[in-house]
RONURO-196839 format. One line per 5 residues: number of its first residue (from 1); their letters; for each residue x, y, z of C-alpha. Coordinates in steps of 0.5 Angstrom, whole numbers. Example, Ala and Ser with C-alpha at 12.3 -4.5 7.8 and 13.67 -1.06 7.14 Angstrom:
2
1> AS> 25,-9,16 | 27,-2,14;
//
This chain:
369
1> XXXXX> 38,32,192 | 39,30,185 | 31,28,184 | 24,28,186 | 25,20,188;
6> XXXXX> 30,22,194 | 26,27,197 | 19,22,196 | 23,17,200 | 24,22,206;
11> XXXXX> 17,21,206 | 12,15,209 | 6,14,205 | 3,11,212 | 4,17,215;
16> XXXXX> 3,23,210 | -5,19,211 | -6,18,219 | -3,26,219 | -8,28,215;
21> XXXXX> -14,24,218 | -11,28,225 | -12,35,222 | -16,38,226 | -22,44,225;
26> XXXXX> -17,49,229 | -12,48,225 | -17,48,218 | -19,55,221 | -10,57,221;
31> XXXXX> -10,55,214 | -16,58,211 | -13,65,215 | -5,64,213 | -4,69,207;
36> XXXXX> 1,63,204 | 0,57,207 | 4,51,209 | 4,44,206 | 2,42,213;
41> XXXXX> -3,47,212 | -5,44,205 | -6,37,209 | -11,41,214 | -14,43,208;
46> XXXXX> -16,37,204 | -18,33,210 | -24,32,214 | -25,37,218 | -25,42,212;
51> XXXXX> -31,39,210 | -35,45,215 | -30,50,212 | -33,48,205 | -36,55,203;
56> XXXXX> -30,59,206 | -25,56,203 | -29,57,196 | -29,63,196 | -23,65,198;
61> XXXXX> -20,60,191 | -25,65,188 | -22,71,190 | -15,70,190 | -16,66,183;
66> XXXXX> -20,72,181 | -14,77,183 | -9,73,180 | -12,71,173 | -18,75,172;
71> XXXXX> -24,73,169 | -21,69,164 | -21,61,162 | -16,58,158 | -18,54,153;
76> XXXXX> -16,48,150 | -17,41,146 | -14,34,146 | -12,31,140 | -11,23,140;
81> XXXXX> -6,21,135 | -5,14,136 | -9,8,141 | -3,3,139 | 1,2,146;
86> XXXXX> 4,-4,149 | 3,-2,157 | -2,-7,161 | -5,-2,166 | -11,-4,169;
91> XXXXX> -15,2,168 | -14,5,160 | -18,3,154 | -12,2,151 | -8,-3,155;
96> XXXXX> -4,-8,150 | -9,-13,154 | -16,-10,151 | -17,-12,144 | -18,-7,140;
101> XXXXX> -17,-4,133 | -12,0,134 | -11,6,129 | -5,11,128 | -6,17,124;
106> XXXXX> -3,19,119 | -1,26,116 | -7,27,112 | -11,25,118 | -8,29,123;
111> XXXXX> -9,36,119 | -16,33,118 | -16,34,125 | -13,40,126 | -17,43,121;
116> XXXXX> -24,42,126 | -20,44,132 | -18,51,128 | -25,52,126 | -28,51,133;
121> XXXXX> -23,57,135 | -17,53,139 | -10,55,139 | -8,50,144 | -8,43,143;
126> XXXXX> -6,37,147 | -3,30,143 | -5,24,146 | -2,18,145 | -1,10,147;
131> XXXXX> 6,9,150 | 9,4,144 | 16,7,142 | 17,3,135 | 10,7,132;
136> XXXXX> 9,13,136 | 17,16,138 | 21,21,137 | 20,22,130 | 13,21,129;
141> XXXXX> 12,27,135 | 18,31,131 | 13,30,124 | 7,32,129 | 9,38,131;
146> XXXXX> 12,40,124 | 5,39,122 | 1,43,127 | 6,48,127 | 4,53,122;
151> XXXXX> -4,52,125 | -4,53,132 | 0,58,137 | 1,52,143 | 3,45,142;
156> XXXXX> 3,40,148 | 4,33,149 | 2,27,154 | 5,22,151 | 10,17,154;
161> XXXXX> 16,19,158 | 22,21,154 | 30,21,156 | 32,29,156 | 36,30,149;
166> XXXXX> 29,28,147 | 25,33,150 | 30,37,148 | 29,36,141 | 22,37,141;
171> XXXXX> 22,43,145 | 26,46,138 | 21,44,134 | 16,49,138 | 14,44,144;
176> XXXXX> 11,48,149 | 9,43,155 | 9,37,157 | 3,33,162 | 5,27,165;
181> XXXXX> 2,25,171 | 4,19,176 | -2,16,177 | 0,15,183 | 5,16,189;
186> XXXXX> 5,10,192 | 10,5,189 | 7,-2,191 | 0,1,188 | 3,3,182;
191> XXXXX> 6,-3,180 | 0,-7,181 | -3,-3,176 | 2,-3,171 | 4,-10,172;
196> XXXXX> 9,-9,164 | 11,-5,159 | 16,1,160 | 10,4,164 | 12,-1,170;
201> XXXXX> 18,3,172 | 16,8,177 | 22,12,178 | 23,12,171 | 16,16,170;
206> XXXXX> 18,19,177 | 24,23,175 | 20,25,168 | 20,32,170 | 27,33,172;
211> XXXXX> 29,31,166 | 24,37,162 | 26,42,168 | 33,40,165 | 31,40,159;
216> XXXXX> 29,46,159 | 21,46,158 | 16,52,159 | 10,48,162 | 10,41,167;
221> XXXXX> 4,39,167 | 3,33,173 | -3,30,178 | -5,23,180 | -10,19,178;
226> XXXXX> -17,19,183 | -18,12,184 | -12,8,184 | -11,10,192 | -13,14,197;
231> XXXXX> -14,21,194 | -12,25,199 | -4,23,200 | -3,22,193 | -5,30,193;
236> XXXXX> -1,31,198 | 5,27,194 | 3,31,188 | 4,38,192 | 11,36,195;
241> XXXXX> 12,35,187 | 10,41,186 | 14,45,190 | 21,42,189 | 20,43,182;
246> XXXXX> 18,50,182 | 24,51,188 | 29,47,183 | 27,48,176 | 25,55,178;
251> XXXXX> 23,59,171 | 18,53,169 | 11,53,170 | 7,49,172 | 0,46,172;
256> XXXXX> -5,40,176 | -10,36,173 | -15,33,177 | -18,26,173 | -22,22,177;
261> XXXXX> -22,14,174 | -27,14,169 | -31,8,165 | -29,4,160 | -29,-3,156;
266> XXXXX> -28,-8,162 | -25,-2,167 | -23,0,174 | -27,0,180 | -25,6,185;
271> XXXXX> -20,3,191 | -23,10,194 | -28,15,191 | -28,21,190 | -34,26,191;
276> XXXXX> -35,32,188 | -36,35,194 | -28,32,195 | -26,35,188 | -28,41,190;
281> XXXXX> -25,41,197 | -18,39,193 | -19,44,188 | -20,50,193 | -15,48,197;
286> XXXXX> -9,48,191 | -11,54,190 | -10,58,197 | -3,54,197 | -1,57,191;
291> XXXXX> -4,63,187 | 0,61,180 | -1,54,179 | -5,53,173 | -11,49,175;
296> XXXXX> -14,44,169 | -21,41,169 | -22,36,163 | -30,34,160 | -28,28,164;
301> XXXXX> -32,31,169 | -40,32,168 | -43,39,166 | -46,41,172 | -39,40,176;
306> XXXXX> -36,44,171 | -41,49,170 | -40,51,178 | -32,50,178 | -30,55,174;
311> XXXXX> -30,61,178 | -27,57,184 | -20,56,182 | -19,53,175 | -16,57,170;
316> XXXXX> -17,52,164 | -22,47,161 | -22,43,154 | -28,42,152 | -32,38,146;
321> XXXXX> -26,33,148 | -25,26,143 | -21,21,147 | -20,17,140 | -15,18,134;
326> XXXXX> -19,21,129 | -25,22,134 | -26,29,132 | -27,27,124 | -23,21,121;
331> XXXXX> -26,16,126 | -31,18,130 | -34,11,132 | -27,8,135 | -27,6,141;
336> XXXXX> -25,11,146 | -20,11,152 | -25,14,156 | -31,15,157 | -33,24,156;
341> XXXXX> -38,27,161 | -40,34,158 | -41,32,151 | -42,39,149 | -40,43,143;
346> XXXXX> -34,48,144 | -40,53,142 | -45,51,148 | -39,51,153 | -36,58,151;
351> XXXXX> -43,61,152 | -44,58,158 | -37,61,160 | -39,68,158 | -46,67,161;
356> XXXXX> -42,67,168 | -38,73,166 | -31,69,164 | -28,71,157 | -26,64,153;
361> XXXXX> -19,65,152 | -17,61,146 | -10,65,144 | -5,68,150 | 1,69,147;
366> XXXX> 5,68,141 | 13,64,141 | 18,68,138 | 21,61,134;
//
């Protein structure tokens, strides 16, 4: 198969969802006991039948995480560079239809934001923009990476999907990782939430990790936005995508994130609610499926949940995040892409981790340019 779309098309969404709900407690017990769970085992672990086994799943997930990652937590911070966007997305504060002031940071403003994050101790930053090729295209990203590379050990991006040659250019400039969430793997639902703009092309977005793998990126982050569709089916297809990528682009590292719909101005209500216990179950299931994949949690989640999840599978977390361009220093009052739940300072979160016997890792390696 030349790309993941061909693999995805061999599955039927409704049949997958039905098979998850039909999993039995015996199948859950088999999955928990398995040293190398399969995708069928993963279905059992995310099924309703697994709910009574959550404590066992959490214990196993904790043991696997400690064995593989030790008592550490990788820290990162997003830096929003622009809220310009040419897409209509029903769930996003930056959507073209939202009449908000648009802003793209200048070089001087980027460096001001960078200094704030550097002073906080961050060495891993995630550059985020809306999707507007003319305003924040490849040239803008090249310039931003060149500005920031002297100040940070690790630069990742979460921007519009690009072509393979464009990724190759950014990698040469020092790009480390790209996060690109499919939002939902249900094509009809996807199209209903993305009626206008380049993002409305389901296939082009779906094939982005393939282009990244071919370009030789160091790490790819994938995931679904929970709330657009049934979280269990989307999680299965994310796991399917992960396994395909690992087999096809085996030199690349992978991460999975767990964004749940958050409020914004004129926001969307979730189609299927995902409770905290569901998210915990899912995180444990991913960790049991794959002991090497990085699992990341953002400040979308509230502080009590984040305090309790840090030992149970998560290996990377953000702190003191702002989801508006210039939100740290330049223009703190501008409209956010979505509301943050955990508003604690970086220092407070670092102290929480230390009190939980975890070491916050600000810089864990050096790139050789």
